[in-house]
C-alpha positions as CSV (number, residue, x, y, z in Angstrom):
1,M,105.7,108.2,102.6
2,A,109.1,106.8,103.8
3,M,110.3,103.6,102.1
4,F,113.1,101.4,103.4
5,S,115.5,99.5,101.1
6,P,115.0,95.8,100.9
7,A,118.5,95.2,102.3
8,F,117.7,97.3,105.4
9,V,114.4,95.4,105.9
10,L,116.2,92.0,105.5
11,C,118.9,93.2,108.0
12,L,116.2,93.9,110.5
13,L,114.5,90.6,109.9
14,L,117.8,88.6,110.2
15,G,118.8,90.5,113.3
16,S,115.4,89.8,114.8
17,L,115.7,86.1,114.0
18,Y,119.1,85.9,115.6
19,G,117.9,87.7,118.7
20,L,114.8,85.6,119.1
21,A,116.6,82.3,118.4
22,F,119.2,83.3,121.1
23,F,116.3,84.0,123.5
24,F,114.7,80.6,122.8
25,L,118.0,78.8,123.3
26,F,119.5,80.7,126.3
27,G,116.8,83.0,127.7
28,R,115.5,82.3,131.1
29,K,113.2,85.2,131.9
30,E,110.4,86.4,129.6
31,G,111.3,90.0,130.2
32,R,114.6,89.7,128.4
33,I,113.0,88.8,125.0
34,I,112.8,92.5,124.0
35,A,116.4,93.1,125.1
36,Y,117.7,90.2,123.0
37,W,115.6,91.2,120.1
38,V,116.9,94.8,120.1
39,V,120.5,93.7,120.7
40,G,120.3,91.2,117.9
41,M,119.0,93.8,115.4
42,A,121.4,96.5,116.5
43,A,124.5,94.3,116.4
44,F,123.5,92.9,113.0
45,L,123.2,96.4,111.6
46,A,126.5,97.3,113.2
47,G,128.1,94.3,111.6
48,Q,126.5,95.2,108.3
49,L,128.0,98.7,108.5
50,A,131.4,97.3,109.4
51,G,131.2,94.9,106.5
52,A,130.4,97.7,104.1
53,Y,133.8,99.3,104.7
54,H,135.7,96.0,104.3
55,P,136.8,95.4,100.7
56,F,136.4,91.6,100.7
57,S,133.4,89.8,102.0
58,P,133.3,86.0,101.5
59,L,129.6,85.5,102.2
60,M,127.0,88.0,100.9
61,L,123.3,87.9,100.3
62,G,122.7,90.7,97.8
63,E,124.0,93.8,99.5
64,I,124.1,92.2,103.0
65,H,127.4,91.1,104.4
66,L,126.2,87.9,106.1
67,L,129.5,86.8,107.7
68,E,130.4,90.1,109.3
69,A,126.8,90.9,110.4
70,S,126.3,87.4,111.8
71,I,129.5,87.5,113.8
72,A,128.7,90.9,115.2
73,S,125.2,89.8,116.2
74,A,126.5,86.7,117.9
75,L,129.1,88.7,119.8
76,G,126.5,91.3,120.8
77,L,124.1,88.7,122.0
78,L,126.8,86.9,124.0
79,V,127.9,90.1,125.7
80,A,124.2,90.9,126.5
81,Y,123.9,87.4,128.0
82,W,127.1,87.7,129.9
83,R,126.2,91.2,131.3
84,K,122.7,89.9,132.1
85,V,120.9,92.6,130.2
């Protein structure tokens, strides 16, 4: 049985929340909800990975680098919106 770490699950949850909140604020078509959801999670995980290699993180929640991951998620969602994914 595969078990995921709590930090990984929380990253997926926060990325999902960012993606879905972005859709509710800026989404126009119902078909894009999945795209924003996936982009939000992927960008949040990418930001978390980038933050893990940075020696200083001003805002953390346990093992999660909230500042870096939130910025990456916001940038990823803005690029997806701009590219009309």
